[in-house]
SELO-506298 format. One record per residue (C-alpha): z, x negated, y negated; residue in three letters; residue number from 1. Coordinates in Angstrom, 1 decimal, padded with zeros to 4 digits, m for minus. Layout:
SELO-506298
{Z:Z X:X Y:Y kelum:ALA mipa:NUM} $
...
This chain:
SELO-506298
{Z:278.1 X:m118.5 Y:m193.0 kelum:MET mipa:1} $
{Z:276.8 X:m118.8 Y:m196.5 kelum:VAL mipa:2} $
{Z:273.3 X:m119.5 Y:m195.1 kelum:SER mipa:3} $
{Z:273.5 X:m116.5 Y:m192.9 kelum:GLY mipa:4} $
{Z:274.5 X:m114.2 Y:m195.7 kelum:ARG mipa:5} $
{Z:271.7 X:m115.6 Y:m197.9 kelum:ALA mipa:6} $
{Z:269.2 X:m115.0 Y:m195.0 kelum:ALA mipa:7} $
{Z:270.5 X:m111.4 Y:m194.5 kelum:ARG mipa:8} $
{Z:270.3 X:m110.7 Y:m198.2 kelum:HIS mipa:9} $
{Z:266.7 X:m112.1 Y:m198.5 kelum:ALA mipa:10} $
{Z:265.6 X:m110.2 Y:m195.4 kelum:PHE mipa:11} $
{Z:266.8 X:m106.8 Y:m196.5 kelum:PHE mipa:12} $
{Z:265.8 X:m107.4 Y:m200.1 kelum:SER mipa:13} $
{Z:262.2 X:m108.1 Y:m198.9 kelum:ALA mipa:14} $
{Z:262.4 X:m105.0 Y:m196.6 kelum:SER mipa:15} $
{Z:263.5 X:m102.9 Y:m199.5 kelum:ALA mipa:16} $
{Z:260.7 X:m104.1 Y:m201.7 kelum:LEU mipa:17} $
{Z:258.1 X:m103.5 Y:m199.0 kelum:LEU mipa:18} $
{Z:259.5 X:m100.0 Y:m198.5 kelum:PHE mipa:19} $
{Z:259.5 X:m099.3 Y:m202.3 kelum:ALA mipa:20} $
{Z:255.9 X:m100.5 Y:m202.7 kelum:ALA mipa:21} $
{Z:254.6 X:m098.5 Y:m199.7 kelum:SER mipa:22} $
{Z:256.5 X:m095.4 Y:m200.7 kelum:ALA mipa:23} $
{Z:255.2 X:m095.6 Y:m204.3 kelum:ALA mipa:24} $
{Z:251.6 X:m096.0 Y:m203.1 kelum:VAL mipa:25} $
{Z:252.0 X:m093.1 Y:m200.6 kelum:THR mipa:26} $
{Z:253.5 X:m090.8 Y:m203.3 kelum:ILE mipa:27} $
{Z:250.7 X:m091.7 Y:m205.7 kelum:SER mipa:28} $
{Z:248.1 X:m091.0 Y:m203.1 kelum:TRP mipa:29} $
{Z:249.6 X:m087.7 Y:m202.1 kelum:CYS mipa:30} $
{Z:249.9 X:m086.7 Y:m205.7 kelum:THR mipa:31} $
{Z:246.3 X:m087.6 Y:m206.4 kelum:ALA mipa:32} $
{Z:245.1 X:m085.6 Y:m203.4 kelum:MET mipa:33} $
{Z:247.2 X:m082.6 Y:m204.3 kelum:SER mipa:34} $
{Z:245.5 X:m082.4 Y:m207.7 kelum:THR mipa:35} $
{Z:242.2 X:m081.8 Y:m205.9 kelum:MET mipa:36} $
{Z:243.6 X:m078.6 Y:m204.5 kelum:GLY mipa:37} $
{Z:243.4 X:m077.2 Y:m200.9 kelum:GLU mipa:38} $
{Z:240.9 X:m075.0 Y:m199.3 kelum:MET mipa:39} $
{Z:242.1 X:m071.4 Y:m198.6 kelum:PRO mipa:40} $
{Z:241.5 X:m070.4 Y:m195.0 kelum:MET mipa:41} $
{Z:241.6 X:m067.1 Y:m193.1 kelum:PRO mipa:42} $
{Z:245.1 X:m066.3 Y:m192.1 kelum:GLY mipa:43} $
{Z:246.7 X:m067.1 Y:m195.4 kelum:GLY mipa:44} $
{Z:247.0 X:m070.9 Y:m195.1 kelum:TRP mipa:45} $
{Z:245.3 X:m073.8 Y:m196.9 kelum:THR mipa:46} $
{Z:243.3 X:m076.7 Y:m195.4 kelum:MET mipa:47} $
{Z:244.5 X:m080.2 Y:m196.3 kelum:SER mipa:48} $
{Z:241.9 X:m082.4 Y:m198.0 kelum:MET mipa:49} $
{Z:243.1 X:m085.4 Y:m195.9 kelum:ALA mipa:50} $
{Z:240.7 X:m084.3 Y:m193.1 kelum:TRP mipa:51} $
{Z:237.6 X:m083.9 Y:m195.4 kelum:MET mipa:52} $
{Z:235.2 X:m086.3 Y:m197.1 kelum:ARG mipa:53} $
{Z:235.4 X:m086.6 Y:m200.9 kelum:MET mipa:54} $
{Z:232.1 X:m086.1 Y:m202.8 kelum:PRO mipa:55} $
{Z:229.7 X:m089.0 Y:m202.3 kelum:GLY mipa:56} $
{Z:231.9 X:m090.4 Y:m199.5 kelum:GLN mipa:57} $
{Z:230.6 X:m091.4 Y:m196.1 kelum:THR mipa:58} $
{Z:232.5 X:m090.6 Y:m192.9 kelum:TRP mipa:59} $
{Z:233.2 X:m094.3 Y:m192.2 kelum:PRO mipa:60} $
{Z:234.5 X:m094.5 Y:m195.8 kelum:GLY mipa:61} $
{Z:236.6 X:m091.4 Y:m195.3 kelum:ALA mipa:62} $
{Z:238.0 X:m092.8 Y:m192.0 kelum:ALA mipa:63} $
{Z:238.8 X:m096.2 Y:m193.7 kelum:ALA mipa:64} $
{Z:240.5 X:m094.5 Y:m196.6 kelum:SER mipa:65} $
{Z:242.6 X:m092.3 Y:m194.2 kelum:PHE mipa:66} $
{Z:243.5 X:m095.3 Y:m192.1 kelum:LEU mipa:67} $
{Z:244.6 X:m097.4 Y:m195.0 kelum:GLY mipa:68} $
{Z:246.8 X:m094.6 Y:m196.4 kelum:MET mipa:69} $
{Z:248.1 X:m093.8 Y:m192.9 kelum:TRP mipa:70} $
{Z:249.2 X:m097.4 Y:m192.4 kelum:ALA mipa:71} $
{Z:251.0 X:m097.4 Y:m195.8 kelum:LEU mipa:72} $
{Z:252.6 X:m094.1 Y:m195.0 kelum:MET mipa:73} $
{Z:253.9 X:m095.4 Y:m191.7 kelum:MET mipa:74} $
{Z:255.4 X:m098.4 Y:m193.3 kelum:VAL mipa:75} $
{Z:257.3 X:m096.1 Y:m195.7 kelum:ALA mipa:76} $
{Z:258.4 X:m093.8 Y:m193.0 kelum:MET mipa:77} $
{Z:259.3 X:m096.2 Y:m190.2 kelum:MET mipa:78} $
{Z:260.6 X:m099.2 Y:m192.0 kelum:LEU mipa:79} $
{Z:264.1 X:m097.7 Y:m192.7 kelum:PRO mipa:80} $
{Z:264.7 X:m097.5 Y:m188.9 kelum:SER mipa:81} $
{Z:262.8 X:m100.6 Y:m188.0 kelum:LEU mipa:82} $
{Z:264.4 X:m103.1 Y:m190.4 kelum:ALA mipa:83} $
{Z:267.7 X:m103.3 Y:m188.6 kelum:PRO mipa:84} $
{Z:265.9 X:m103.9 Y:m185.3 kelum:MET mipa:85} $
{Z:263.8 X:m106.6 Y:m187.0 kelum:LEU mipa:86} $
{Z:267.0 X:m108.2 Y:m188.3 kelum:TRP mipa:87} $
{Z:268.6 X:m108.2 Y:m184.9 kelum:ARG mipa:88} $
{Z:265.4 X:m109.7 Y:m183.4 kelum:TYR mipa:89} $
{Z:265.6 X:m112.4 Y:m186.1 kelum:ARG mipa:90} $
{Z:269.2 X:m113.1 Y:m185.2 kelum:GLN mipa:91} $
{Z:268.4 X:m113.3 Y:m181.5 kelum:ALA mipa:92} $
{Z:265.6 X:m115.8 Y:m182.1 kelum:ILE mipa:93} $
{Z:267.9 X:m117.9 Y:m184.4 kelum:ALA mipa:94} $
{Z:270.6 X:m117.9 Y:m181.8 kelum:ALA mipa:95} $
{Z:268.3 X:m119.5 Y:m179.2 kelum:THR mipa:96} $
{Z:267.5 X:m122.3 Y:m181.7 kelum:GLY mipa:97} $
{Z:264.0 X:m121.0 Y:m182.4 kelum:GLY mipa:98} $
{Z:262.4 X:m122.2 Y:m185.6 kelum:THR mipa:99} $
{Z:261.1 X:m119.9 Y:m188.3 kelum:ARG mipa:100} $
{Z:262.8 X:m116.7 Y:m187.0 kelum:PRO mipa:101} $
{Z:261.8 X:m114.9 Y:m190.2 kelum:GLY mipa:102} $
{Z:258.1 X:m115.4 Y:m189.6 kelum:ARG mipa:103} $
{Z:258.5 X:m114.3 Y:m186.0 kelum:LEU mipa:104} $
{Z:260.3 X:m111.2 Y:m187.1 kelum:ALA mipa:105} $
{Z:257.5 X:m110.5 Y:m189.5 kelum:ALA mipa:106} $
{Z:254.9 X:m111.0 Y:m186.8 kelum:LEU mipa:107} $
{Z:256.9 X:m108.6 Y:m184.6 kelum:MET mipa:108} $
{Z:256.7 X:m106.0 Y:m187.4 kelum:GLY mipa:109} $
{Z:253.0 X:m106.5 Y:m187.7 kelum:MET mipa:110} $
{Z:252.5 X:m105.8 Y:m184.0 kelum:GLY mipa:111} $
{Z:254.7 X:m102.7 Y:m184.3 kelum:TYR mipa:112} $
{Z:252.7 X:m101.3 Y:m187.2 kelum:PHE mipa:113} $
{Z:249.4 X:m102.2 Y:m185.5 kelum:CYS mipa:114} $
{Z:250.3 X:m099.6 Y:m182.8 kelum:VAL mipa:115} $
{Z:250.8 X:m097.0 Y:m185.5 kelum:TRP mipa:116} $
{Z:247.5 X:m097.9 Y:m187.1 kelum:ALA mipa:117} $
{Z:245.8 X:m097.4 Y:m183.8 kelum:ALA mipa:118} $
{Z:247.5 X:m094.0 Y:m183.6 kelum:PHE mipa:119} $
{Z:246.1 X:m093.2 Y:m187.0 kelum:GLY mipa:120} $
{Z:242.6 X:m094.2 Y:m185.8 kelum:MET mipa:121} $
{Z:242.9 X:m091.6 Y:m183.0 kelum:ALA mipa:122} $
{Z:244.4 X:m088.9 Y:m185.2 kelum:VAL mipa:123} $
{Z:241.7 X:m088.9 Y:m187.9 kelum:PHE mipa:124} $
{Z:238.7 X:m087.9 Y:m185.7 kelum:PRO mipa:125} $
{Z:240.8 X:m085.3 Y:m183.9 kelum:LEU mipa:126} $
{Z:242.0 X:m083.8 Y:m187.2 kelum:GLY mipa:127} $
{Z:238.5 X:m083.9 Y:m188.6 kelum:THR mipa:128} $
{Z:237.0 X:m082.2 Y:m185.5 kelum:ALA mipa:129} $
{Z:239.6 X:m079.4 Y:m185.6 kelum:LEU mipa:130} $
{Z:239.0 X:m078.9 Y:m189.3 kelum:THR mipa:131} $
{Z:235.2 X:m078.5 Y:m188.7 kelum:MET mipa:132} $
{Z:235.9 X:m076.0 Y:m185.9 kelum:ILE mipa:133} $
{Z:238.3 X:m074.0 Y:m187.9 kelum:GLU mipa:134} $
{Z:235.9 X:m073.8 Y:m190.9 kelum:MET mipa:135} $
{Z:233.1 X:m072.5 Y:m188.6 kelum:GLN mipa:136} $
{Z:235.3 X:m070.1 Y:m186.6 kelum:MET mipa:137} $
{Z:237.3 X:m067.7 Y:m188.8 kelum:PRO mipa:138} $
{Z:239.0 X:m066.1 Y:m185.8 kelum:ALA mipa:139} $
{Z:240.4 X:m069.5 Y:m184.8 kelum:LEU mipa:140} $
{Z:241.5 X:m070.3 Y:m188.3 kelum:ALA mipa:141} $
{Z:243.5 X:m067.1 Y:m188.4 kelum:ARG mipa:142} $
{Z:245.5 X:m068.3 Y:m185.4 kelum:ALA mipa:143} $
{Z:246.4 X:m071.6 Y:m187.0 kelum:VAL mipa:144} $
{Z:249.8 X:m070.4 Y:m188.6 kelum:PRO mipa:145} $
{Z:251.0 X:m069.2 Y:m185.2 kelum:ILE mipa:146} $
{Z:249.8 X:m072.4 Y:m183.6 kelum:ALA mipa:147} $
{Z:251.7 X:m074.4 Y:m186.1 kelum:VAL mipa:148} $
{Z:254.9 X:m072.5 Y:m185.1 kelum:GLY mipa:149} $
{Z:254.2 X:m073.2 Y:m181.5 kelum:VAL mipa:150} $
{Z:253.8 X:m076.9 Y:m182.1 kelum:VAL mipa:151} $
{Z:257.1 X:m077.1 Y:m184.1 kelum:VAL mipa:152} $
{Z:258.8 X:m075.1 Y:m181.4 kelum:LEU mipa:153} $
{Z:257.5 X:m077.3 Y:m178.6 kelum:THR mipa:154} $
{Z:258.4 X:m080.5 Y:m180.5 kelum:ALA mipa:155} $
{Z:261.9 X:m079.1 Y:m181.0 kelum:GLY mipa:156} $
{Z:262.2 X:m078.4 Y:m177.3 kelum:ALA mipa:157} $
{Z:261.0 X:m081.9 Y:m176.5 kelum:LEU mipa:158} $
{Z:264.0 X:m083.3 Y:m178.3 kelum:GLN mipa:159} $
{Z:266.2 X:m082.0 Y:m175.5 kelum:PHE mipa:160} $
{Z:264.2 X:m083.5 Y:m172.6 kelum:SER mipa:161} $
{Z:265.3 X:m086.4 Y:m170.5 kelum:ALA mipa:162} $
{Z:262.1 X:m088.1 Y:m171.3 kelum:TRP mipa:163} $
{Z:262.9 X:m088.1 Y:m175.0 kelum:LYS mipa:164} $
{Z:266.4 X:m089.4 Y:m174.4 kelum:ILE mipa:165} $
{Z:265.0 X:m092.3 Y:m172.3 kelum:ARG mipa:166} $
{Z:262.4 X:m093.1 Y:m175.0 kelum:GLN mipa:167} $
{Z:265.1 X:m093.0 Y:m177.7 kelum:LEU mipa:168} $
{Z:267.4 X:m095.3 Y:m175.6 kelum:ALA mipa:169} $
{Z:264.5 X:m097.8 Y:m175.4 kelum:CYS mipa:170} $
{Z:264.0 X:m097.7 Y:m179.2 kelum:CYS mipa:171} $
{Z:267.7 X:m098.2 Y:m179.8 kelum:ARG mipa:172} $
{Z:267.9 X:m101.1 Y:m177.3 kelum:GLU mipa:173} $
{Z:268.9 X:m104.5 Y:m178.7 kelum:LEU mipa:174} $
{Z:266.2 X:m107.1 Y:m178.5 kelum:PRO mipa:175} $
{Z:266.5 X:m109.3 Y:m175.4 kelum:GLY mipa:176} $
{Z:269.5 X:m107.3 Y:m174.0 kelum:CYS mipa:177} $
{Z:271.3 X:m110.6 Y:m173.3 kelum:GLY mipa:178} $
{Z:268.3 X:m112.5 Y:m172.2 kelum:ARG mipa:179} $
{Z:266.9 X:m115.5 Y:m174.1 kelum:ALA mipa:180} $
{Z:263.9 X:m114.5 Y:m176.2 kelum:LEU mipa:181} $
{Z:260.8 X:m116.7 Y:m176.2 kelum:PRO mipa:182} $
{Z:260.6 X:m118.1 Y:m179.8 kelum:ALA mipa:183} $
{Z:256.8 X:m118.1 Y:m180.2 kelum:ASN mipa:184} $
{Z:254.2 X:m116.1 Y:m182.0 kelum:ALA mipa:185} $
{Z:252.6 X:m114.5 Y:m178.9 kelum:VAL mipa:186} $
{Z:256.0 X:m113.3 Y:m177.6 kelum:ALA mipa:187} $
{Z:256.9 X:m111.9 Y:m181.0 kelum:ALA mipa:188} $
{Z:253.5 X:m110.0 Y:m181.3 kelum:TRP mipa:189} $
{Z:253.9 X:m108.6 Y:m177.8 kelum:ARG mipa:190} $
{Z:257.5 X:m107.5 Y:m178.5 kelum:HIS mipa:191} $
{Z:256.3 X:m105.7 Y:m181.6 kelum:GLY mipa:192} $
{Z:253.5 X:m104.0 Y:m179.6 kelum:LEU mipa:193} $
{Z:256.0 X:m102.9 Y:m176.9 kelum:ARG mipa:194} $
{Z:258.4 X:m101.5 Y:m179.5 kelum:LEU mipa:195} $
{Z:255.6 X:m099.8 Y:m181.3 kelum:GLY mipa:196} $
{Z:254.4 X:m098.1 Y:m178.1 kelum:LEU mipa:197} $
{Z:257.9 X:m096.9 Y:m177.3 kelum:ARG mipa:198} $
{Z:258.5 X:m095.8 Y:m180.9 kelum:CYS mipa:199} $
{Z:255.3 X:m093.8 Y:m181.1 kelum:SER mipa:200} $
{Z:256.2 X:m092.1 Y:m177.8 kelum:GLY mipa:201} $
{Z:259.7 X:m091.4 Y:m179.0 kelum:CYS mipa:202} $
{Z:258.4 X:m090.0 Y:m182.3 kelum:CYS mipa:203} $
{Z:255.5 X:m088.0 Y:m180.8 kelum:ALA mipa:204} $
{Z:257.2 X:m084.6 Y:m181.4 kelum:GLY mipa:205} $
{Z:258.3 X:m085.3 Y:m184.9 kelum:LEU mipa:206} $
{Z:255.0 X:m086.9 Y:m185.8 kelum:THR mipa:207} $
{Z:253.2 X:m083.8 Y:m184.5 kelum:ALA mipa:208} $
{Z:255.4 X:m081.6 Y:m186.8 kelum:ILE mipa:209} $
{Z:254.3 X:m083.8 Y:m189.8 kelum:LEU mipa:210} $
{Z:250.6 X:m083.5 Y:m188.8 kelum:LEU mipa:211} $
{Z:250.7 X:m079.7 Y:m188.5 kelum:VAL mipa:212} $
{Z:253.0 X:m079.0 Y:m191.5 kelum:ILE mipa:213} $
{Z:251.0 X:m081.2 Y:m193.7 kelum:GLY mipa:214} $
{Z:250.2 X:m084.9 Y:m193.4 kelum:VAL mipa:215} $
{Z:250.2 X:m085.2 Y:m197.2 kelum:MET mipa:216} $
{Z:253.3 X:m083.1 Y:m197.8 kelum:ASP mipa:217} $
{Z:255.9 X:m085.4 Y:m199.4 kelum:LEU mipa:218} $
{Z:258.8 X:m083.1 Y:m198.4 kelum:ARG mipa:219} $
{Z:257.7 X:m083.0 Y:m194.8 kelum:ALA mipa:220} $
{Z:257.4 X:m086.8 Y:m194.9 kelum:MET mipa:221} $
{Z:260.9 X:m087.2 Y:m196.3 kelum:ALA mipa:222} $
{Z:262.4 X:m084.8 Y:m193.7 kelum:VAL mipa:223} $
{Z:260.7 X:m086.5 Y:m190.8 kelum:VAL mipa:224} $
{Z:261.6 X:m089.9 Y:m192.0 kelum:THR mipa:225} $
{Z:265.3 X:m088.9 Y:m192.3 kelum:ALA mipa:226} $
{Z:265.2 X:m087.4 Y:m188.8 kelum:ALA mipa:227} $
{Z:263.6 X:m090.5 Y:m187.2 kelum:ILE mipa:228} $
{Z:266.0 X:m092.8 Y:m189.1 kelum:THR mipa:229} $
{Z:269.1 X:m090.7 Y:m188.2 kelum:ALA mipa:230} $
{Z:268.4 X:m090.5 Y:m184.4 kelum:GLU mipa:231} $
{Z:267.6 X:m094.2 Y:m184.3 kelum:ARG mipa:232} $
{Z:270.6 X:m095.6 Y:m186.3 kelum:LEU mipa:233} $
{Z:273.4 X:m093.0 Y:m186.0 kelum:ALA mipa:234} $
{Z:276.1 X:m094.0 Y:m183.4 kelum:PRO mipa:235} $
{Z:275.5 X:m090.8 Y:m181.5 kelum:ALA mipa:236} $
{Z:271.8 X:m090.9 Y:m181.4 kelum:GLY mipa:237} $
{Z:271.4 X:m088.4 Y:m178.5 kelum:GLU mipa:238} $
{Z:273.4 X:m085.8 Y:m180.3 kelum:ARG mipa:239} $
{Z:271.5 X:m086.3 Y:m183.5 kelum:VAL mipa:240} $
{Z:268.2 X:m085.9 Y:m181.6 kelum:ALA mipa:241} $
{Z:269.4 X:m082.6 Y:m180.0 kelum:ARG mipa:242} $
{Z:270.6 X:m081.3 Y:m183.4 kelum:ALA mipa:243} $
{Z:267.2 X:m082.1 Y:m184.9 kelum:ILE mipa:244} $
{Z:265.6 X:m080.3 Y:m181.9 kelum:GLY mipa:245} $
{Z:267.7 X:m077.2 Y:m182.5 kelum:ALA mipa:246} $
{Z:266.6 X:m077.1 Y:m186.1 kelum:VAL mipa:247} $
{Z:263.0 X:m077.5 Y:m185.1 kelum:ALA mipa:248} $
{Z:263.2 X:m074.8 Y:m182.5 kelum:VAL mipa:249} $
{Z:264.7 X:m072.3 Y:m185.0 kelum:VAL mipa:250} $
{Z:262.0 X:m073.3 Y:m187.6 kelum:ALA mipa:251} $
{Z:259.2 X:m072.9 Y:m185.0 kelum:GLY mipa:252} $
{Z:260.5 X:m069.4 Y:m184.0 kelum:LEU mipa:253} $
{Z:260.7 X:m068.5 Y:m187.6 kelum:PHE mipa:254} $
{Z:257.1 X:m069.6 Y:m188.3 kelum:LEU mipa:255} $
{Z:255.8 X:m067.7 Y:m185.2 kelum:ILE mipa:256} $
{Z:257.6 X:m064.5 Y:m186.2 kelum:VAL mipa:257} $
{Z:256.5 X:m064.7 Y:m189.8 kelum:ARG mipa:258} $
{Z:252.9 X:m065.5 Y:m188.8 kelum:SER mipa:259} $
{Z:252.8 X:m062.6 Y:m186.4 kelum:ALA mipa:260} $
{Z:253.9 X:m060.3 Y:m189.2 kelum:GLY mipa:261} $
{Z:257.2 X:m059.4 Y:m187.5 kelum:LEU mipa:262} $
{Z:259.5 X:m060.9 Y:m190.1 kelum:GLY mipa:263} $
């Protein structure tokens, strides 16, 4: 029992340190980017510098910089809800008599965040392409505030769908579900990849809100992180997801009405 308590303390202490480090770097990066200002666009909104090259920077360099910061940001945002799952996975491995359960749990986490890194690799060229189009087409840029409201509204409606509930149930599922888990590196890596794919699907709507509201907006990051963590860990996860959806729907309608000049 003492050994179990020590292992639990060490695991969550390491998780807390990793979260603190990733959050500190993310905050520092966002603060540094905000000092560079944002580009005013037609329609009364401003363009985030996350989708643009810095002076003297190449596109590959810009992509690498974005990917690095995206990965750190995902660690800060997803670790609060992932850590309990990693701990349960570690316990399940230890219960089967597997050796080095901590290392296997870490490998599972690496597989999980590898999926989010791949997601970031897809997001950057898409965001950059949209930025270029909006800069060249003022009429399209003027429609962006309404489009943001539509995305938020759609993401909120998605929270009520049966698909969302299924994805959330998969993310909240206990590792193994009563089956013996293979205690090897390949199985741990694959388990992390599967969980990452499920998680990215489950979080698609909330991630879309973050991207359109502002990928460097610390307040948006905090709100989305709290929402993801609550619907994953709260006892009544489905109710929490629907409550989050209701708030997003109202926010989306408000943004649409305000952007249309009817508010």
